N, C-alpha and C positions, 0 to 999 in steps of 0.2 A: 553641860556647863551652865545651863539656865541663862543663856545670853539673851538680854532684852532687845527689843526694837528701840532705836534711838528716835525720840520724837523731838524734832527741831521746831521750836516755837519762834515765829517771826511776825513782824507787822506791829500789832498793838494799836493803842489808841492815842499815843502821845504825839507831840510835835516831831518826834524822831522816827515816825512810822516808816518812811521811805528808806532811811538809813538802815533800819532794822531788816526790812525786806531784802536788801542787798546782802547783809551779813548772813541772814538765814539761808539764802540760796547757796552762797559760797560754802557755808559750813555743812549743809546737807549733802552737797556733792562730795566734799572731802570725807565726811563721816561714812558715806555709802561705800567707800573703799575698804572699810574695816568692819562695818556693822550693817545689818538691815536697818534702813532709815526711812522715816516718813516726815515730810515737811508740812507743818500746820500754819496756816495764815490766821493769826488771832485778830479778830475784828471787834470783839467786845471784851468787857472786863469780866470774863468768865473762862472756864476751861473749855477748849474747843471741842466741838462734836467729833466723836470717834476716838477721843483720847481715853486710854484704859490704863490705870495705874498698875494693874496686874501684869501688864505686858510691856509698857513703855517706861523708859528712862528719859527724862526731859533734858534737853540741851537748849536752853533759852538764849535767844539773841534779841529779846525785847529790850529796847532802850527807853530811858526816861520814866515818867510817872506811870504807875501801875506795874510796868514790867520790871523796873529796877528798884522801886521803893518799898518792896516787901509785899505789895498787893498780890501779884501772881504767886509769889512764894507762899503766902498764907493760904491761898486756895489749894496749892499743891500739898501742903502739909495737912490741910483738912481732909483731903482725899486719900491720904496715906501714900502719896506718890514719892518716888525717888527722883531727885534732880541734881544736876551738876551745878557747881557754883555756890555762892553765899546763901545762907538761910535768911529768915525773915528779919531778925534783929540787926544783923550786919548790913543787910540791904537797905533797911530803913535808915540806919545811921549814916551810911556813906553817901546816900543821895542828899543828905542834909549837910551842906558844906560847913555851916556854923558848928554843928555838933561834932563833925569829923575833926575840925581844927582843934576844938577843945580836947577831944579824946587823944589825938596824937601828940599835941603839945605837952600833955601830962606825962608822956613817955620820952620827952626830950627831943622830938622832931620839930624843927623850925617851921613856923607858920607866919603868914603875912598879917601884919596888924590891920584890923578892920573894925567896922561897925555894922551890926545886924539890925534890921528894922523892918517893920510891917508897912505896907503901902498906906494904910490908914493913919500911920504916925511917922510920916517921913521927916527926917531931920532937916534942919536948915542947912543950906549950902555952906554958910559960914562956919557952922559947927563942925562939919566934915573937914573943911579946909584947915581949921585951927588944929585938928588932931592928926590929919593924914597928909595935908598939903593939897595943892591943886591937881597934881598928877595922880588920879585914882582910877580904879576899875569898878564899875557897877555891874552886878550880875545877879540873876535869880538865885535864891538859896537852894533850890531843888530842881534844877534842869541840867541836862547834859548837852554835849555837842556844841557848846558855846551859844546855845539859844538865849537870846536876850542880852548878850554881853555888850557892854558899852565902855569904850576907852575915853576917858575925860582928861583934857589937857589944860582947862582953865575954869575959873569960877563960873563964867557964863555958860560954858558947856555943861558943867555940873548942874546948874539950875535947870537947864533945859532937860537933862537926863532925868532928874528927879521929878520934874513936872509930868513926864510921860509915864510914870509908874502909877498904876491905878489899882493893882491887886497883887496879893501874894506877899511873901517875905523875901527880902533882898539883902545883899551885902555890898558895902562900900569898902574897898580895900586899897591901901597904899600901893601904888604901882611900883613893882620891882623891875628895874631895867636890867636885862641880862639875856640869858640863853634858856629856852624852854627844853626840858628833858622829859623823857618818858621811859618807864621801866615796867616790863611785864613780870608778873609773879606767877609761878606755877608750882603747886603743891607746897606753898610757903616759902619758896626760894626764888630770889631775884634772878632774872635772865640778863640780857644785854641792855645797856643804856643807849637810847636813841636821842639824837639831837634834832630839834624841829626848827627850821629856818623859813618862816613865812616871808615871801617877797614884799608884802605890804608892811612888814614889821609887827603885825598883830595876828595871832593865830585865832581868828574868829571863824564863824560858820562858813563864810565864803572861802577863806584860805584852806579850811579843812576839806571842803567838798568840791572845789573847782580844780580841775586837772591843770598842773603846771604852776599853781599859785604858791606852792610850798616845796622846799627841798628837805629831804630827810637824810641824815647821816647815821648809819648803823654799822658798826658801833660809833658812838659819839667820840669826836676827837679830843678827849680829855685824858689826863694822866690816870694811871691805874689807881693811885691813892684816892683821888677824887671820885673816880668811878666806884670804888669800893665803898666810899662814904655814902654815895647816893643809893647804891643797892642796899646797904645796911639800913638806911633810913626808910626805904620802901618796905623792907621786910618787917621793920618795927611797926610801921603804920598799919600794914596788913594784919599783923597779929593783934595790935592794940584794938582794932575795930572788929575783931572776932571773925575775920573773913575766912573763907573755906575754898579750897581747890585752886582758884586762880583769880586774878584781878590785874588792873593796870594802874600804876601810881605815877602821877605827873608832878613835876617840880619846875620851879623857876630858879635858875642858878644866877645869883647876883654877880655884879662886877667884882665883888670881893671873894668870889668863888664859894659862896655859902648857898646851899640848896634849901629852898623854901617850898614846903608842900603846897600844891594847888588843889588837888583832889584825888580821891580814890574812885576808880571806875570799875564796878563789879561786873558789869556786862558791857565791855567795850566793843567798839566796832570790830567786826571780824571778817573783813574781806582779806584776800591775800596781801593787799597793799596797806592794810591797817597797821597801827602802831604796835599792838601786841604781837602779831606775826613777825614784824620787823625785829622786835626784841628777841623773839624765839629763834630767828635765823642766826642771830649772833651767838646763840647757845647751841647751834647745830641742828635745830629742829625745823624741817620744812613745814608747810601749812598742813599737810595731811597728818604728819606725825604730831604736830601741835594739838590739833583738835582731838585726836585719838587719846593723847595724854590728858587733855582737859576733861574728857568725859570718863576716863578710866576709873577714878575713885568712886564716881556715882554707880558705875556698873558693878564694882565690887560691893558697894552698899546694897544694891539690889540683890545680888547673889547671896550675900550674908543674911539678908532679910528672909529670903526663901528658905535658906538652910535652917535658920532659927525657928521658923514656923513649922518645919518638918520634924523638929526634935520633940 
């Protein structure tokens, strides 16, 4: 059957390296129940030693820059390797929050009003307040796991947040008060909607990765009509950005019950307690079944490639 070895890539060089190592270990253990599996610790911006595109199908758990922004995907394409998940263009697009918002808004998905800017050309606090109000969210344009996220509640706090920005491209967005939701996408179809309830009121890095700081409700306690609307918006965003195989789509549900897209995460956290597995459990998939389904399209692409070369 030309079954490949699954090469799980973990680690990477971004600020999310430790998160990725946890995801990679969990996925490698689960995938080993269905496939011969090898875990690679990626420590440089290069294909790891021992990787063989003639033997391996890649299941990447690399988060953040290089892993998620098309960098690793470009190297894999150049090597003729087969890998699960999104390709170069959709990976590059979805890590760029500004372009993601423009792309999905063109397809009718609600997005939060905001201002994009470079650190070298920071807007004045007054300009942001006049357009978005004092309650805003400041975040890097191309980071995940809430790295660099700042919640601002006054003009003075906004001035302080802006003063601390020294490099990169950033977003200032109007803060939407409501409920944060997350939806897993598998093979283009939305799974269950998960509600996120951080005890601090803000789902920041600390709330994500500190045990007991956040409560998760899966499925989210919302009516079926609203759940269907959120799932449909997630599928639309996934398709609009040219995503492949799987992703996680996050929303903020306003007090008026309107879902606003926050981001599309093409390589989300993948421990058993992570959001995508929670979403999958709502659809009847345990962690082992989920990772098997996530990699299965890539395994088929690998087999098809061998078959076509033999003809």
